[in-house]
Phi, psi and omega in degrees: 000152181281169180238017182283183186293320181295318181292324182288327182274354181290125182290139179258092184278330182255123181289148175068218182258020178277100181235153176284146180296125183101351181280131179209199183294329185267337181234120177276183186294320181294322179292322179293320177297323179294319179292320178295327177295320179290327179279342184287172179087004180236154179282154179252135180234154176274188183293336179270358179092004178283147182286122177263314180217125181285157177290158179303136178066019178236010180282140179271356180283131180266110179282147180295136181231159182219136178261136180293126180288152180217135183288346179292343178299327187260004180279163179283147175277160180286141181231136179226141180286162182293322180294315178295324179294320178295319178295320179295322178295318180296314179295320181292323179294322178292324180286324181294322182280355179278117183289347183258019174253133186250131176269115182272303179222142180274140179290151176282348177289148181284070181290344178294339178288345180280345180280138177284129179275107182268003181288129179263112182284174180286133184275131175273107187290333182290344177281338181254332181226156180285167181293323181292327178280345184260318183237166176091183183292336180263021182291137177275172180292130180286142178282135179291144179266111182250146178264023179237159183265331183210181183292321181296319179293325177294319180295317180294324179293320178292321179296320179292326182285342180293328181289332181262001182281135177233114184291340180286336181259006180275110182284348181278345179283142180293332180293334180266359181258126179252118184259349183276353176209164180251151180290136178284161179295142182290142181295151187293329187286351177286350176267011179294134180083002181244008183288162180294327179296317181295317181290330173295321176296322179297312183292333172298316181294317181296317181292329184270352187260145170266326177235135182242124177259114179267108185274126180241153175273125183296338179285333178209074183295319181293325180287337182256018176271138176258088185291332177297318179291322178297317178293324178297317179292323182292323184268315186268334181221066181291345180281352177271138185267126181254131181229137175271133174244110181273093185271165180063041178286351177283354181257002181230159175298158184294322182293331176293319177298316181298320182289319179295323177298319180292320182291314182288336180290347175292334181259313180214158175303136186231135177233138173276143187212143172231113185279116177196134181290323184265323186222082185257170175219134178090001182292315180296322179295320180291320178296318179297321179293319179292326177294325177294325178291330175294328176288326177295315180266058183290342180282352180253148178289326177208161177242154179250134182243115180261142179247121180234166178152183179292160175296149174064031175260354174099033180291312179293328179292326177295319178296318177296325179293318180293326179273348180061028173196168183278109175243346178232144176288131180234154179202149179281039179213152182286156175084018180286322178273122184261321183227166178284152183210143180268137176227133179275121177265303174226187180294332185246359183232123175244140179254143179236117178271141185232145174296155180289139180242150178240120180277133178288131179219130181290339181277344180277127176272175177297326178294319178297320181294320180291317184286343173284350180084024182273350184234140177291140186293323182291348179272347183290132179276326179225075182292340181291346179288342184258000180289321179302324179291324177295318180295332179278334182271335183260141177299146182296327181295323180292323178292319178296321180290325184283318188249359177058044177241126185281311183210159178203157183272311180214187183294323180294319178295320179297315180294325180294317179292321179294323177294325179291320181292317183275351179081019178273082185235150174268187177294139182087006179079013178282140181290139178272088184292331182294313182289318183290331177291321176297323179295320180293319179295323176296319177296325178294316184287329186264009171088010178283339175253103184297131177199158178197163174238115180283160176303154183302321182278353179232072182276343180250162176301163187292116176282163182290324182288343181259008183292333180292339180283348184262019181298315182288333181287327181289324178237082183280128181246123178264112180249144181235145180223216178229150185281149182289342178291344177287341182289130175270149182289155181294144180103002179288136182284153184286333185278359179274151181269106180238119187273337186281138179221154176267120182238120179268127185245153178286157181288148175264115178273075178267101185257120177251119178269102187291338180292347178271003179291125179282084182289122182269322182292136181266110181256158176285160178301336179295321180279350183251018180294326181286343182292327181296313179295325180293319178294319178296321179294317179293327178293318179296317180294324177294320178294319178296320178294323179292318178297319180296319179292325178294321178296318179295321180294320179294319178295326179288328177295320180292322184282315188245348180056045179238181180291140183297137179263109181257029182288345181279351179289130181288122184267160174275108188292339177294328178278326182293318185260036181295323181239026184290323184292324181294327181282328186272335182287126180199000000 
């Protein structure tokens, strides 16, 4: 070996004469390993072309292998009788359809096999008929494929479809078909909220959330529901808890809010909410509900709560209300939130904001999409086309009060008079219908024109004789339990690892007093007739609750001679949790 400077400075990593093949003065061990890596992965052959060493994972030699034995191979399988299986299916179906049952952990047993598969697959006609009878010149008449079993079921299906049929939307009728012109291409802005990027953001939020808050607009709850997302959560993620948040209740009468809460609570727990940092409604009730979910998921250090819904329904405003400060950018226009974002509410509760999504529906016209607030007003090319629908949905008295216009013949006459009053004129004194139409649509979206849609079964204000039916609506109680799919079938051995358990939980007395909603929109007495009965009903219920608590307190004094325990009185959670978020954030 040499004694020069290079040789002396060469590191000696391998002691003694243990060297890698190919290692010398010019190539150290690391360089040789790198070269061998580049040469590797190929088979080696001799000079005659015979295989000397096969490439990795390409050898045809079968090496001896052994499977670890297990005594479960020889054990008996579980057996259940048909009667017990039918009873289990009935009980499970009732629990699955109950919106107030919570699925904590899914059983490892294949409970999905217990569901009846109602999907009708494609029929292979060649298995029932020959090729000559099915295709070709001698083909016989094909049998129609019906999704019914008998004549009675077909008649009932047709009868049910008659109630939902609308001849104006039937494209097969000649009266609805225009042959003298062709439909123009749809404007680009009608695809807002339906892009693949937006839906990818939605599924990120759904996958990352333990509890999902579906935010609805109180003025049109049914129109702002994403039924596709609800069905996806019900089928693909039943362990996630879905809650309806009826936002913007300050823009509708109180009786409308009470009725919508009662109707929507049949499917999922529903809370009324008014997003405001200084003067909110429903914040305490929502915090109490989320805290109960943290107790349900006691095995997790924290839970994630995702907010989804249509654009401009107030998702970011709800997060700002819960934090009592501005943590998300908000604007009175759709599309302000571009990507999903995490916000810390408390030590155990994280909020996830999601961009607004628009569900495709064949029944929604372009006018419906615009009036739902899914499109920015400045993007509309012809906003004057949507004014007639606004004039038909809003009472004439509200329009006269807002714009100081006494009468008008049609939408064009109304816009012309409004442009003259506001000074929105072009050269020559012609009214600027484009600008004035955008102003009216902005007033519609931002609540300056009072309007609402009552539930289908309650299209009129609340009558006095029907006030007794609203008992549950005034004091809505969200109760949570456990899903029946968590139940394991009888006969499961004790030594098996089964994670699902049945946990019975106490009821949540979440009492929302709707008469405390700070309604901003000014409605006529005709639209506020139901509020009087609702206030009287809440007063009676408050007196009954006070009497019940007094009786319990008196009985406790006699038995224990202690201070009366008034813990059973239902509290207003908005007052209790006024400063709860400030204490928990850390």
